[in-house]
Backbone bond lengths (Angstrom), bond angles and torsions (degrees), N, CA, C in turn:
res aa  C-N    CA-C-N  psi(-1)  N-CA   C-N-CA  omega(-1)  CA-C   N-CA-C  phi
1 M - - - 1.454 - - 1.436 112.62 -
2 P 1.394 116.85 146.25 1.570 115.95 175.23 1.588 109.10 -62.57
3 T 1.321 112.03 153.30 1.407 121.51 178.11 1.527 108.35 -106.11
4 V 1.363 114.50 128.50 1.484 122.30 178.71 1.397 108.95 -100.67
5 R 1.348 123.00 129.88 1.437 124.98 176.34 1.560 102.57 -114.06
6 L 1.230 114.56 128.96 1.553 124.91 -179.75 1.539 108.77 -106.27
7 R 1.330 112.47 143.54 1.455 117.31 178.43 1.487 109.06 -123.95
8 G 1.406 113.89 162.15 1.434 122.28 172.30 1.538 116.73 58.54
9 A 1.310 116.28 -135.06 1.427 122.81 179.55 1.479 110.04 -64.08
10 L 1.266 122.94 -29.16 1.485 121.53 179.99 1.427 109.70 -66.13
11 R 1.306 121.58 -39.59 1.484 126.81 178.14 1.521 108.76 -64.17
12 S 1.286 119.55 -44.69 1.418 121.44 175.02 1.604 115.56 -59.09
13 R 1.266 112.79 -40.62 1.455 121.17 178.36 1.579 112.97 -64.45
14 A 1.390 109.43 -32.25 1.500 115.75 -178.57 1.559 110.00 -90.44
15 G 1.337 119.53 23.52 1.397 121.52 174.59 1.467 116.17 81.12
16 D 1.362 114.67 25.93 1.511 121.80 -176.12 1.499 116.12 60.50
17 L 1.322 116.41 22.02 1.484 120.38 170.88 1.497 110.04 -87.55
18 A 1.292 115.98 122.15 1.385 118.09 179.17 1.564 119.58 -78.46
19 H 1.341 112.45 -27.74 1.540 118.54 -175.72 1.487 105.79 -125.23
20 H 1.309 116.41 140.82 1.412 126.08 178.73 1.569 106.67 -137.63
21 E 1.318 115.38 128.82 1.509 115.78 169.08 1.472 108.11 -94.39
22 V 1.419 110.01 125.61 1.494 118.47 -172.34 1.588 109.11 -139.08
23 A 1.259 115.39 125.94 1.438 120.25 179.12 1.548 109.91 -68.86
24 G 1.270 114.84 145.70 1.538 120.06 174.52 1.574 112.32 174.04
25 R 1.219 114.23 141.21 1.432 120.76 179.69 1.476 113.97 -86.56
26 T 1.364 114.64 -27.39 1.450 123.32 178.42 1.470 107.84 -133.30
27 V 1.340 118.34 167.34 1.454 121.08 177.60 1.546 109.89 -62.84
28 A 1.379 121.21 -42.86 1.458 120.68 178.93 1.519 112.02 -60.35
29 D 1.302 117.64 -38.76 1.497 123.27 -179.54 1.475 108.58 -66.31
30 L 1.308 117.67 -48.38 1.457 122.32 176.15 1.588 116.08 -56.32
31 L 1.301 110.35 -47.82 1.480 115.55 176.51 1.513 115.11 -63.73
32 R 1.343 115.55 -39.22 1.513 115.96 174.64 1.491 111.91 -59.91
33 R 1.383 118.14 -46.21 1.457 121.94 176.22 1.537 113.93 -57.60
34 L 1.372 112.45 -44.17 1.439 116.68 179.89 1.547 110.07 -60.56
35 E 1.276 120.41 -46.41 1.513 121.59 175.99 1.389 112.74 -62.51
36 D 1.392 122.75 -35.13 1.409 125.43 178.17 1.514 111.99 -68.93
37 D 1.401 115.84 -35.29 1.417 118.40 179.45 1.575 113.76 -77.26
38 R 1.208 117.84 -26.46 1.463 126.67 -175.57 1.511 112.05 -124.13
39 D 1.365 112.72 86.37 1.452 120.19 -172.22 1.506 112.70 -52.42
40 A 1.351 119.61 -35.59 1.413 121.54 178.56 1.516 116.64 -63.76
41 L 1.338 119.27 -19.39 1.400 127.03 170.44 1.541 118.55 -81.26
42 S 1.331 112.94 -20.64 1.410 119.27 -178.50 1.590 114.70 -46.29
43 G 1.311 114.73 120.49 1.551 117.67 179.61 1.458 110.68 84.77
44 W 1.241 126.52 -3.18 1.449 123.70 -176.31 1.573 109.74 -98.86
45 I 1.331 121.31 -17.21 1.402 122.37 -179.75 1.606 107.85 -113.26
46 L 1.259 114.83 -45.08 1.519 120.50 178.74 1.497 107.71 -109.33
47 D 1.319 112.60 145.25 1.439 124.86 -179.64 1.593 109.90 -80.90
48 E 1.289 112.95 -174.91 1.488 114.03 -175.60 1.534 114.30 -73.42
49 R 1.353 116.10 -12.84 1.435 123.27 175.30 1.542 113.12 -96.66
50 G 1.322 115.81 2.30 1.409 124.47 177.72 1.552 116.14 83.25
51 H 1.381 112.63 14.84 1.432 117.02 -179.19 1.494 112.44 -96.84
52 I 1.311 122.00 154.33 1.413 120.89 -178.25 1.492 112.17 -70.15
53 R 1.317 118.61 131.16 1.485 123.34 -171.54 1.569 107.46 -65.30
54 R 1.359 113.57 154.55 1.458 120.56 -175.04 1.393 112.13 -56.09
55 H 1.434 120.02 -39.47 1.429 125.67 -169.25 1.582 110.06 -85.91
56 I 1.269 117.56 7.88 1.487 121.37 -176.15 1.634 105.51 -109.24
57 T 1.267 117.25 131.92 1.386 122.35 172.73 1.457 110.35 -115.31
58 V 1.316 119.08 138.17 1.549 121.69 179.74 1.554 108.54 -125.80
59 F 1.370 110.52 136.47 1.380 121.16 175.19 1.481 111.53 -121.95
60 V 1.344 117.69 140.38 1.402 123.09 178.06 1.464 109.41 -118.38
61 N 1.303 116.81 109.64 1.576 120.28 -175.54 1.489 111.28 58.34
62 G 1.429 118.56 33.93 1.400 119.87 175.66 1.498 115.23 91.93
63 E 1.344 115.46 -7.45 1.510 118.22 -177.68 1.546 107.26 -107.53
64 R 1.300 122.13 146.70 1.483 126.52 174.44 1.447 107.46 -52.79
65 G 1.351 120.05 129.10 1.470 124.47 176.63 1.550 109.67 -114.35
66 T 1.324 115.30 160.11 1.381 125.88 172.46 1.392 115.96 -122.36
67 E 1.288 126.25 176.08 1.533 126.29 -175.03 1.447 106.92 -64.43
68 D 1.339 123.29 -25.94 1.532 124.36 -172.62 1.559 106.51 -96.60
69 T 1.303 122.06 -0.93 1.480 124.51 178.07 1.580 106.34 -53.71
70 A 1.294 121.72 125.32 1.426 126.77 172.37 1.527 110.96 -74.76
71 L 1.329 115.03 144.80 1.424 117.52 -179.11 1.512 113.75 -118.49
72 A 1.354 118.11 147.58 1.442 118.20 174.36 1.549 108.51 -112.14
73 E 1.288 118.08 171.16 1.484 122.08 -174.22 1.528 115.12 -58.64
74 D 1.433 114.55 -31.78 1.398 118.55 -176.62 1.485 119.10 -100.41
75 D 1.352 114.96 9.71 1.445 124.41 -176.18 1.666 111.77 -68.95
76 T 1.276 113.66 152.01 1.357 121.35 173.59 1.637 111.10 -115.10
77 V 1.196 118.97 126.21 1.422 124.15 -173.97 1.628 107.43 -118.81
78 D 1.318 114.92 113.62 1.446 119.64 175.68 1.535 108.11 -100.75
79 V 1.328 107.67 132.85 1.561 118.37 -178.40 1.521 106.87 -117.96
80 L 1.350 115.47 111.41 1.481 121.97 -175.23 1.522 112.21 -118.68
81 P 1.334 118.65 124.02 1.426 121.57 172.94 1.495 107.34 -77.75
82 A 1.408 115.90 154.25 1.456 120.17 -178.73 1.576 108.63 -65.64
83 I 1.269 116.05 151.58 1.398 121.42 177.98 1.495 108.81 -109.77
84 S 1.331 114.68 128.74 1.481 119.90 176.81 1.501 110.08 -129.08
85 G 1.356 110.83 170.74 1.463 117.81 178.35 1.491 110.12 109.22
86 G 1.271 116.29 -162.94 1.467 122.71 178.52 1.473 110.79 131.14
87 T 1.272 117.39 -161.99 1.488 119.74 -175.55 1.494 107.46 -116.54
88 R 1.272 117.20 164.41 1.494 123.35 -177.99 1.503 103.21 -95.80
């Protein structure tokens, strides 16, 4: 199964677990299953239409991924929320 690595607030919402093994043939399929498995993540990664939210970036094996990116059993999917803030 592909391994999902969550960062930032998403990791906190998932119970501070950094790695999750989630079945999925595409990135969108995997993210739907992840949100279904982890209620606290529901709506934080995918919007109400099932699309990746604007502020979420997904990488598959270090390359930028899209909802349609196909996945293999040994792939690693990194899900990163946007980082904002800073100093003046």
